[in-house]
N, CA and C atoms as a LAMMPS dump frame, in Angstrom:
ITEM: TIMESTEP
0
ITEM: NUMBER OF ATOMS
258
ITEM: BOX BOUNDS ff ff ff
-5.0000000000000000e+02 5.0000000000000000e+02
-5.0000000000000000e+02 5.0000000000000000e+02
-5.0000000000000000e+02 5.0000000000000000e+02
ITEM: ATOMS id mol type element x y z
1 1 1 N -154.336 -302.918 -268.743
2 1 2 C -153.273 -303.325 -269.623
3 1 3 C -153.76 -302.444 -270.73
4 2 1 N -154.854 -302.551 -271.333
5 2 2 C -155.16 -301.834 -272.576
6 2 3 C -154.862 -300.69 -272.731
7 3 1 N -155.498 -299.954 -271.308
8 3 2 C -155.161 -298.067 -271.221
9 3 3 C -153.743 -297.994 -271.159
10 4 1 N -153.063 -298.532 -270.596
11 4 2 C -151.505 -298.299 -270.631
12 4 3 C -151.163 -298.846 -271.938
13 5 1 N -151.023 -299.494 -273.072
14 5 2 C -150.905 -299.713 -274.064
15 5 3 C -151.553 -298.329 -274.789
16 6 1 N -152.379 -297.817 -274.852
17 6 2 C -153.212 -296.859 -275.638
18 6 3 C -152.147 -295.999 -275.063
19 7 1 N -151.755 -295.478 -273.38
20 7 2 C -151.069 -294.161 -273.042
21 7 3 C -150.322 -293.95 -273.766
22 8 1 N -149.6 -294.747 -273.775
23 8 2 C -148.152 -295.047 -274.19
24 8 3 C -148.457 -295.12 -275.986
25 9 1 N -148.897 -294.893 -276.677
26 9 2 C -149.064 -295.474 -278.061
27 9 3 C -148.86 -296.355 -278.642
28 10 1 N -148.841 -297.653 -277.741
29 10 2 C -148.342 -298.709 -278.573
30 10 3 C -149.432 -299.41 -279.326
31 11 1 N -150.476 -299.384 -279.59
32 11 2 C -151.834 -299.64 -280.019
33 11 3 C -151.854 -298.725 -281.673
34 12 1 N -151.519 -299.87 -283.049
35 12 2 C -151.535 -299.127 -283.921
36 12 3 C -153.061 -299.15 -284.778
37 13 1 N -154.036 -299.897 -283.858
38 13 2 C -155.379 -300.292 -284.569
39 13 3 C -156.384 -300.699 -283.513
40 14 1 N -157.816 -299.862 -283.502
41 14 2 C -158.402 -300.228 -282.664
42 14 3 C -159.846 -300.818 -283.246
43 15 1 N -160.498 -302.01 -283.141
44 15 2 C -161.382 -302.546 -283.781
45 15 3 C -162.84 -302.76 -283
46 16 1 N -163.475 -302.335 -283.359
47 16 2 C -165.076 -301.818 -282.594
48 16 3 C -166.047 -302.792 -283.503
49 17 1 N -167.006 -303.23 -282.778
50 17 2 C -168.108 -304.074 -283.032
51 17 3 C -169.264 -302.628 -283.101
52 18 1 N -170.202 -302.57 -283.266
53 18 2 C -171.319 -301.722 -282.934
54 18 3 C -172.671 -302.369 -283.656
55 19 1 N -173.602 -303.096 -282.009
56 19 2 C -174.436 -303.613 -282.667
57 19 3 C -175.445 -302.655 -281.941
58 20 1 N -176.645 -303.056 -283.114
59 20 2 C -178.182 -302.445 -282.854
60 20 3 C -178.621 -302.858 -281.912
61 21 1 N -178.474 -302.78 -280.531
62 21 2 C -178.555 -303.212 -279.195
63 21 3 C -178.283 -302.456 -277.615
64 22 1 N -179.275 -302.228 -277.105
65 22 2 C -178.665 -301.146 -275.853
66 22 3 C -179.115 -301.776 -275.109
67 23 1 N -178.2 -301.493 -273.765
68 23 2 C -178.43 -302.494 -272.761
69 23 3 C -178.493 -301.375 -271.38
70 24 1 N -178.543 -299.751 -271.523
71 24 2 C -178.732 -299.123 -270.745
72 24 3 C -178.018 -299.038 -269.125
73 25 1 N -178.612 -298.294 -268.457
74 25 2 C -177.788 -298.783 -266.939
75 25 3 C -176.176 -297.47 -266.824
76 26 1 N -176.032 -296.661 -265.449
77 26 2 C -174.582 -296.565 -265.677
78 26 3 C -173.447 -296.789 -265.278
79 27 1 N -173.532 -298.55 -265.315
80 27 2 C -172.693 -299.206 -264.499
81 27 3 C -171.787 -299.583 -265.655
82 28 1 N -172.194 -299.712 -267.01
83 28 2 C -170.938 -300.399 -268.27
84 28 3 C -169.561 -299.91 -268.079
85 29 1 N -169.328 -300.963 -268.815
86 29 2 C -167.605 -300.574 -268.967
87 29 3 C -167.243 -299.767 -270.22
88 30 1 N -166.722 -298.89 -269.788
89 30 2 C -165.883 -298.001 -270.966
90 30 3 C -165.004 -298.58 -271.786
91 31 1 N -164.696 -298.154 -272.991
92 31 2 C -163.24 -298.786 -273.7
93 31 3 C -161.521 -299.226 -273.103
94 32 1 N -161.735 -297.341 -272.333
95 32 2 C -160.555 -298.4 -271.151
96 32 3 C -160.758 -297.801 -269.363
97 33 1 N -160.162 -298.469 -268.816
98 33 2 C -160.575 -298.163 -267.047
99 33 3 C -159.933 -296.448 -267.287
100 34 1 N -160.054 -296.007 -265.687
101 34 2 C -159.477 -294.93 -265.556
102 34 3 C -160.172 -293.568 -265.708
103 35 1 N -159.652 -292.91 -265.276
104 35 2 C -159.881 -291.547 -265.633
105 35 3 C -160.178 -290.768 -266.867
106 36 1 N -161.303 -290.06 -267.29
107 36 2 C -161.599 -289.568 -268.085
108 36 3 C -160.875 -288.264 -268.772
109 37 1 N -160.853 -287.835 -269.767
110 37 2 C -160.867 -286.527 -270.395
111 37 3 C -161.452 -285.596 -269.117
112 38 1 N -160.264 -284.787 -268.808
113 38 2 C -161.424 -283.093 -268.608
114 38 3 C -161.746 -282.351 -269.134
115 39 1 N -161.03 -282.228 -270.57
116 39 2 C -162.021 -281.258 -271.84
117 39 3 C -162.143 -281.627 -273.289
118 40 1 N -162.523 -281.421 -273.614
119 40 2 C -162.81 -281.666 -274.954
120 40 3 C -161.528 -281.616 -276.095
121 41 1 N -160.716 -280.982 -275.599
122 41 2 C -159.55 -280.629 -276.256
123 41 3 C -158.417 -281.506 -276.059
124 42 1 N -158.876 -283.024 -274.808
125 42 2 C -158.268 -283.478 -274.311
126 42 3 C -158.557 -285.139 -275.172
127 43 1 N -159.429 -284.924 -275.611
128 43 2 C -159.814 -286.396 -276.304
129 43 3 C -158.856 -286.67 -277.428
130 44 1 N -158.654 -288.006 -276.962
131 44 2 C -158.039 -289.073 -278.117
132 44 3 C -158.942 -289.032 -279.169
133 45 1 N -158.478 -288.965 -280.763
134 45 2 C -159.068 -288.559 -281.807
135 45 3 C -158.158 -289.302 -282.727
136 46 1 N -158.869 -290.412 -283.471
137 46 2 C -158.52 -291.498 -284.245
138 46 3 C -158.704 -290.933 -285.979
139 47 1 N -158.619 -291.62 -287.043
140 47 2 C -159.149 -291.836 -288.324
141 47 3 C -159.807 -292.899 -288.253
142 48 1 N -161.189 -292.92 -289.125
143 48 2 C -161.569 -293.738 -289.775
144 48 3 C -161.061 -294.897 -290.908
145 49 1 N -160.544 -296.041 -290.571
146 49 2 C -159.236 -296.308 -291.333
147 49 3 C -160.387 -297.407 -292.252
148 50 1 N -161.622 -298.028 -292.23
149 50 2 C -162.382 -298.985 -292.375
150 50 3 C -163.638 -299.298 -291.641
151 51 1 N -165.024 -299.31 -292.391
152 51 2 C -165.965 -299.457 -291.556
153 51 3 C -166.618 -300.629 -292.88
154 52 1 N -167.289 -301.856 -292.007
155 52 2 C -167.796 -302.684 -292.851
156 52 3 C -169.084 -303.331 -292.324
157 53 1 N -170.107 -303.672 -292.388
158 53 2 C -171.498 -304.087 -292.181
159 53 3 C -170.988 -305.703 -292.207
160 54 1 N -171.368 -306.113 -290.889
161 54 2 C -171.786 -307.756 -290.404
162 54 3 C -172.68 -308.625 -290.095
163 55 1 N -173.487 -308.941 -291.319
164 55 2 C -174.952 -308.915 -290.109
165 55 3 C -175.573 -307.884 -290.103
166 56 1 N -175.579 -308.19 -289
167 56 2 C -177.1 -306.664 -288.269
168 56 3 C -175.606 -305.579 -287.904
169 57 1 N -174.372 -305.733 -287.528
170 57 2 C -173.658 -305.002 -286.753
171 57 3 C -172.401 -304.577 -287.879
172 58 1 N -171.642 -303.28 -287.555
173 58 2 C -170.944 -302.336 -287.853
174 58 3 C -169.611 -302.869 -287.604
175 59 1 N -168.879 -303.082 -288.371
176 59 2 C -167.254 -302.86 -287.903
177 59 3 C -166.709 -301.965 -288.075
178 60 1 N -165.852 -301.082 -286.996
179 60 2 C -165.01 -299.935 -287.278
180 60 3 C -163.677 -300.371 -286.657
181 61 1 N -163.048 -299.685 -287.68
182 61 2 C -161.819 -299.546 -287.583
183 61 3 C -161.041 -298.52 -287.71
184 62 1 N -160.585 -298.248 -286.404
185 62 2 C -160.02 -296.93 -285.667
186 62 3 C -158.24 -296.55 -285.614
187 63 1 N -157.444 -295.674 -286.513
188 63 2 C -156.264 -296.047 -286.483
189 63 3 C -155.847 -294.916 -285.782
190 64 1 N -154.663 -294.639 -285.267
191 64 2 C -154.376 -293.395 -284.483
192 64 3 C -154.136 -291.6 -285.703
193 65 1 N -154.358 -290.81 -285.444
194 65 2 C -154.057 -289.87 -286.225
195 65 3 C -152.449 -289.695 -285.849
196 66 1 N -151.886 -289.149 -286.97
197 66 2 C -150.215 -288.929 -286.346
198 66 3 C -150.463 -287.542 -286.344
199 67 1 N -151.126 -286.833 -286.137
200 67 2 C -150.554 -285.445 -285.513
201 67 3 C -151.109 -285.712 -284.022
202 68 1 N -149.925 -284.053 -283.52
203 68 2 C -150.181 -284.528 -282.157
204 68 3 C -150.528 -283.167 -281.785
205 69 1 N -151.779 -283.305 -280.914
206 69 2 C -152.513 -282.1 -280.684
207 69 3 C -151.677 -281.331 -279.694
208 70 1 N -151.837 -279.759 -279.164
209 70 2 C -151.062 -279.091 -278.389
210 70 3 C -151.546 -279.661 -277.034
211 71 1 N -152.565 -280.171 -276.696
212 71 2 C -153.043 -280.76 -274.782
213 71 3 C -151.89 -281.893 -274.865
214 72 1 N -151.595 -282.359 -276.434
215 72 2 C -150.805 -283.818 -275.801
216 72 3 C -149.374 -283.593 -275.83
217 73 1 N -149.344 -282.116 -276.346
218 73 2 C -147.603 -281.277 -276.022
219 73 3 C -147.479 -281.019 -274.884
220 74 1 N -148.288 -280.488 -274.79
221 74 2 C -148.051 -279.751 -273.169
222 74 3 C -148.102 -281.114 -271.406
223 75 1 N -148.813 -281.673 -272.083
224 75 2 C -149.066 -283.116 -270.946
225 75 3 C -147.823 -283.806 -271.389
226 76 1 N -146.988 -284.244 -272.301
227 76 2 C -145.683 -284.465 -272.606
228 76 3 C -144.265 -283.801 -271.857
229 77 1 N -144.395 -282.69 -272.055
230 77 2 C -143.662 -281.398 -271.788
231 77 3 C -143.589 -281.491 -270.169
232 78 1 N -145.272 -282.004 -269.555
233 78 2 C -145.494 -281.591 -267.539
234 78 3 C -144.842 -282.971 -267.865
235 79 1 N -145.07 -284.266 -267.867
236 79 2 C -144.186 -285.303 -267.798
237 79 3 C -142.972 -285.925 -267.845
238 80 1 N -142.098 -284.816 -268.638
239 80 2 C -141.062 -284.931 -268.797
240 80 3 C -140.364 -283.945 -267.412
241 81 1 N -140.927 -282.735 -267.033
242 81 2 C -140.518 -281.721 -266.29
243 81 3 C -140.461 -282.612 -264.92
244 82 1 N -141.895 -283.33 -264.274
245 82 2 C -141.832 -284.254 -263.579
246 82 3 C -140.352 -284.93 -263.161
247 83 1 N -140.65 -285.659 -264.297
248 83 2 C -139.134 -286.835 -264.277
249 83 3 C -137.472 -285.92 -263.908
250 84 1 N -137.59 -284.622 -264.569
251 84 2 C -136.046 -283.871 -264.261
252 84 3 C -136.399 -283.714 -262.768
253 85 1 N -137.275 -283.552 -261.984
254 85 2 C -136.99 -283.231 -260.794
255 85 3 C -136.826 -284.194 -260.288
256 86 1 N -137.541 -285.175 -260.253
257 86 2 C -137.128 -285.99 -259.297
258 86 3 C -135.508 -286.692 -259.459
């Protein structure tokens, strides 16, 4: 569900807690499930709104950028074109 909310731009803030610990392995969970991005240009980019240290951990608050990338515009145009074809 989180991936759907992210994809539809319904999330206004992401809060991550980073601990100085490593678990390793290739079966760890990503932030969102589903397919990853094909190119670096397709990466979602936010802006760091705040950081703070909480004990040994660090809290990072990330907010979406208000700028839309050309890649996002192309994807939206493709989505609109597909819906028109139906």
